[in-house]
N, C-alpha and C positions, 0 to 999 in steps of 0.2 A: 783614343788608343795611346798608350804610353810609347815614347820614342825609345827604340832600342837600336844599338849599333850591332848589326849582325850581317853575316855573309849570306847572300841569296844569289844562286847561280841558276840561270835559265838557258837551255838550249832549245830553240824553237823552230816550228814550222807554222807559217801564217797562212790561213785560208780565207780569202775574201770571196763571199758568195754573191753572184750577181743578183742582181736583184731587179687644236682649237676645240675645243669642247663643243659638242652638238647641243645647241639650244633650240627651243621652239622658235619658228619664224615669227617675227614681231611685226605688227602693223597697227595703225590706229583705227578705231571704230569698228570693232567686231559687230556683226549683225545683231540687232536686238532680238531677232527671232531665234537665236541660239538658246536652248533650254539648258540651264545649269542646275545640277543636282549635287549637293554635298552630303556625304554619308560615310559610314564605316562598315567594314565587315569583321566578323569574328574569326580570328586565325589561331594557329596552334599556340598553346601556352608556352611560357618560358620553361626550361628544364626544371624538374622537381617542383613544379607548381601546377595548379589545376584551373587557374583563371585564364580564359581566352584572351589573347592579345588583340587589341583593336587596331586595324589598319584603315586609315581614313583617306578619302579620295574626293576629287571634284570631277564630275562627269559632264561633258558638253555634247549635247545632241544638236547637230546642225539643222539649219532651216530645211524643211521639206522631208526630213527623215521620218519614216513611219513604218508600220507593219506592212504597208503596201509598197513602200519605196525604201528598202533597207540599204544600209551603208556599211562599209568596213569600219573597224575601230583601231585607233592608234593609242598604245600605252605610252605614258611619259612618266619619268621620275627624275629626281634631283641628284646633285652631287653630294659628296660626303659633307655632313653638317648642315645641309640645306633643308628645304621643305617644298611641298608641292606647289604648283602654279594654279591659282584660283581664278585668274582673269582670262576669260575666253579670247580677249584681244591678242594674247600671246600666241594663240594657235590659229589666227585668222586665215593663214594660207591653207592650212589643213581643213578647217571647217568650210571655207569657201569652195574647196575642191571636193567636198562631199564625203568627208570622213568624220566620224565621231572621235572624241578624244577623252581619255581618262588619265588624269594626273594624280599620283598618290604619294602620300608620306610614307617613307620606308620605316620599318620597325625602329622605334625609339625616337624618331625625328618628327618634327611638326606636331600634329595632333595624335599621331599614332603612339601606342604604348609599347612596353617591353624594353628589351636591351638590344643593342646593336651587336650582331654576330658576324657582320661583314660578309654577307652572302653565303651563309651556311645553308646547304640545300634543305636540311630538315626544318629550318626556321624561315629565313627570308625567301628561300625557294618556294616553300609552301604558301607563304604570304601571296606571292605572285599568282599561284594556282587558284587561290581563293578568289582573287580579283578576276581571273579568267572565267571562273564559274559564275561570278556575278554578271559579267557582260554576256555570257552564254544564255542567260535568262531574259535578256532585253529583246523585245519583239522588233525593234527598229534596227538591230544589228544583223547584218547578213550572216546566215548560217550555211555551212557547207554540208552539214548533216545535223541532226538533233544534238545539241550540246557542244557543237564545234563551231564557234564564231570565226569569222574571217578577220584576223588581227595581225597587226604589225607593232612596231615599237620605235621610240626614239629616246635618246639620252646618252650622256657621255660620262666617263670616269665611273663613279659609283652608280650613276644612271645608265651606264653601259653594263655594269656588273649584274644588275638585276635581270637584264635580258638573258644573259647566259645562265644565271641561276634558275630562273623560271623555266626556260626551255629544257635545260638538262635535267632538272628535278622531275619534270613531268615525263621526260623520256625514260628516266630511271623507274619511276613509279607506275607508269601506264603504258610504256612501250612506244610512245610517240608524243611529240609536242604539238599543241594546238596553235602555237605561233606559226605564221605562214611565211614571214620574212623578217629579218632583223638588220638594223644598221648600227651596231654598237661602236662607240667612238672612244678613243683614248682610254681603254680599259685594259684589264690584265688577263694573263694566261695562268700565272702562278703568283699568288699574292706575297708569299714569303720571299720568293725569288726577286720580286719587284722591290719590296721594302728593304730587304737586306741581302743583296746578291752575294753568294758565297759567305753568308752570315756576317757580312760587313755592312753595318747600318747606313742607310741614307739619312743621316741625322737631321739635316736641314728640313727635308720633306717630312720626316717623322714628327719633328717638332711642330711643323705647320699643321699636319693632320691631327695631332693630339690636341693642339689648341682649338681646332675647329670641332672636335667631337669626342675627345678622349673620355669625357664624363659619361658618355653613352655606352661605353664598353663594360663588360662584366668586371667587378672590382679586382679580381686576381689578375686578369689580363691587362687592365689599366696599369697596375703596379709593375707588371713585367714589361710593359711598353715603356714606362719611365726608365727602367733599368737598361733597356735596349738603347734608348736615346742617350742616357748618361755615359754608358761605357763605349758606345760605338760598335759593339759586337754583340752577337746573339748571347743572351745570358745563360749561365750554367745552372745546374740544379733544378729546383722546382720551377723557377721563373722561366727557364728555357723550355721545360716540358710543358708548361702552361701555354706558351706561345706556339710550340709545335702542334699541340693538340688543337688549339684554336684555329690555326691556319691550314690544317690538314686537308679540309674538303672545300676550301673557299675559292674555287676557280675551275675553269675548264680542264686544267691539267689533271685534277683528281678524277673527273668523270672519264676522260680519255684513258687514263691508267686502268680504269675498270671496264673498258671496252665500249664506251658510248661515244657516238659521233652524231652531230646534227645533220639531218638530211633535208635542210631547207636553204634557200638562197640567203646569203649574208653579205652585206656591204660593210667592210671593216675600214674605219678611219683611224689612223694612228699617227701620232706626232713623232717625226724622226728626230726632232730636237727636244722631245719630251724626255726629261731625265728622272721621271718617276716610273711611268709605264712606257718604256722605250719601244723602239721599233721591233726589237727582238720579241717582245711580248705579243705584239700584233701579228707578226709573221708566224709565231707558234700557233696562234688561234686559227689563222687561215690555213696553215699547212696540216695541222693535226686535229683540230676540233670539228672539221667538216668531212663528210663523205666525199669521194671523188666526184660523184654526180652533183652534189651541192656546190662544190668548188667550181665546177664548170659553169655554174649559173651565178657565181658570186664575183665580187670585185674587191680588190685591195687598193686603198688610196692612202699613201703616206704624204704628210705635209710637214712644213716647219712650224711647229706650234705645239699645243697641248699643255701639259704641266712643264713648262719650259723656264727654268732658271738659267740665267746667262752664266757661261763659264768665264770667269774673270781671271782666276789663278788656278790652273793655267788658262791662258786666253783661248777662246773658241770662236767659231763663226757659223752663222746660219742666216739665210735671208727669209724673214717671216713671210708666210703666204701659203696658198694652196693651188699651185699651178696645175695640178692634175685634175681637180674637179673642173677647172676651167677648160682644160684640154678635152675632158669628156663631155663638155657642152653645158656646164652649170656654173653659175657665178661663185658658188661656195658649196661646202659639204652638205649643209642643210637642204639646199635646193636639189643637190644630187640625190639625197636620201628620199625626197618626195618623188622624184622621177622613178627611183628604184621601187618605191611602194606602188606607184601607179602601174608599173609593169607587172609586179607580182601579186598585187591585191585586186587590181581592176582589170588586168590583162590589156592595158592600153599600150599602144606603141609609143614608147617614150624615146625612141631612137638611141638607146644606150648601146654601147659596144665595149669591147675590151674585157669580156668575162673570162675568168680563170687566169687573169694576169695580175702582175704587180705594177702599180702606177706610183712612182716614187718621186717626190720633190728633191732635187739636188740641193746641196748647200748653197749654191748660187742662185737657185730659184727657177730652174727649168723642170719640166716633167719628163722623167725617164720611164719607159714602159719595158718590162721584161717578162718573158715567158718562163725562163729557166734560171734557177739560181745556182746551178752547179759550177764549181771553179773550173777555169780553163787555162790558167797560167801559173807557173811556179817560179819564184825568185829566190835565189840564194842570197842570204844576208851576211853581212860582215859581223864582226864581234863587237858587242857593246858591253863595256865594263864600267859599273858605277863604283866610285872610290870613296863615297861618303854616305853616311846614314842620315843626312840632313834633308833628304827629300827633294834634291835639285832635279828638275825635269830634264830628261834627255830624249833626243829624237834620233832615230837611226833610219837612214834612207832605205826605202823599199823599192821605189821605181821612179823614174823621171817622167814628167809629162811630155806630150799629152797622153792622158789615160783617163778612162772613166771606170769607176768602181762602185758597186752597189750591193747591199745585202748584209749578212752577218759575218764578220771576220772571225776566224778561229785561230787562236794562238796555241800551237802544240809545243810543249816545252818539257825539258828536264830541269827539275828544280832542286836546289839545295839550300838549306838554311842552317844557321848556327844556333839560333834561339827559337823557342816556341812563339806562337802568335806573331809571326812575321807577315808582312803584307806588302803589296805593290798594286799600282793602278796602271792600266794600259788603255790605249786608244789608237786611232789613226789620226794623223795631222797632215797639214798641207802648208808648204811655204817655199821660199826661194833657198833658204838655208835652214839647218837645224835650229838656229837661234831665233828665227822669226816664224817658225811653223806654228799654226794654230789648230786646235782640236776641231775635227770635223763634227759639226752639228752638236757641239757642247756636251758630249757624253764621254765618260770613262767607265770602265768596269774593273772590279777588284779581283786580285788573287790573294787568298788568305791561307797561310799554313798554320794550323793549330799546334803542330808538333815539329820537332826537328826532323828534317828529311834530307836525304842525300840521293841525288839523281833520280828523283821521283818523277815519273811521267805525268804530265797534266795537259788537259785540253781546256783552254780558257776561252770562253765566249766573249768577244769584244762587242762594243756597241754597234748595232746595225747602222749603216750609213748609205748615202747616195751622194757621189761627188764627182765633178769634172775637175781633173788636175790639168791645167793648161801648160803649154810649152813654156819653159823658163821656170817652172816650179816642180816640186817633187812631192811624192807621197812618202810619209815617214811613219814609223812605229814609235808612238809616244810611250814613255815609261817614267813613272815617278815612284820611288820607293822610300817612304819616310822611315822605314824600320829595318831595311835589309839591303846588302850589297854583296857581290856584284851581280850583274845580269849579263849573260852571254846569249846571243841569238844566232840561229843558223840559216833558216830558209822560210819562204812564204809562198803560198799559192793564192791566186786571186782571179776573179772573173773580170775581164775587160770586154764589155759588150761591143 
């Protein structure tokens, strides 16, 4: 983004709402009695073509599974740019517990053919349904009724996206999903919003993602992706229209917009210090993608990890780890997911509790559990005025410690700018003074004004957080404006459990 010296005035109200990637469990020496089958299914052709796309898989049948002694089945798939897992040793804990496992190459990756459409329901969504149809025909997989296998899933990031894509697509096409429980991890609610919030590109992450799989995208989308990375903002003209069309359906947000919600138990794992698919994305999935009945049987676990790049400038802080899986009785999220599946697929008493609640790792590494995310305090802020367009970070005190805050902050503002394409970045920070305050869990969110505005009302979603502010320190509103000045703030509301 080109640097511009512009005036940018904001009068605000801040609302703070209370409030690692899942891999298959690994072990040495998977049983030699496991039967491994490699194969492919024919799925829907690419648009404007007639040749079926091949989706390839490795299927692991555990020892003792048969038509007389059937078992549930767990789907697994890889992250962006990866491929399926072919070694049964990677799934030893699942196989030993009496589950079958199917790991598959997503469209365009591994041995599968086609082009990556990044979880389009008409393509990747139907790929998943083809695989469900496959396991529905296996005599050793438990059926709840003819054609309805007892199935769950595991996977994180792109491997979490397929879970939502498959379940929502089948809900759309058939009125119900045959998945019985899901634990999607570090995945998204709205893909465009994740990659370019307020159409301001996360250029570092986009560069990494493009390097890992950009050649798998449709050519026009690949070119538009490069334009997005190069300019740092959503491209105009045909390139922007190509990206808008490409990302229109690729997440739970689109399905919910069209009246669909999943009515199955879901264990959501989200990285609070994840600065690609942040806490906001996971909370949207938990709050909006599930029916109220499903949510009462579901769990939300936030930890410090995921797609986590450190915040060096401005400095940030987060203690890596997953204290909430531990607080819920498991050493990590993968083990928690297996207990969740035992409860929902095998109806075993796994001694799980905390359903319908938010279990969030604080920046300093403790587990905070919340039932309600509604704000309960309001703070009047002083006036913050930036006098330079050089992007110098500023911190305005919100509240003195001790105080605990968790959830998604909302910055409500009146905005003025002198030049088009002005922008600013906001977050919450903690320190003893404005000079030493550090960004909570390494996340900022942008505000971008495409046109000149005067006293325009804006509601800006800040990064979701969980933080304990001790006595002797304060909570600050962080602001950095590389293109616009000044900023004036007025008031904030927050939840203090």
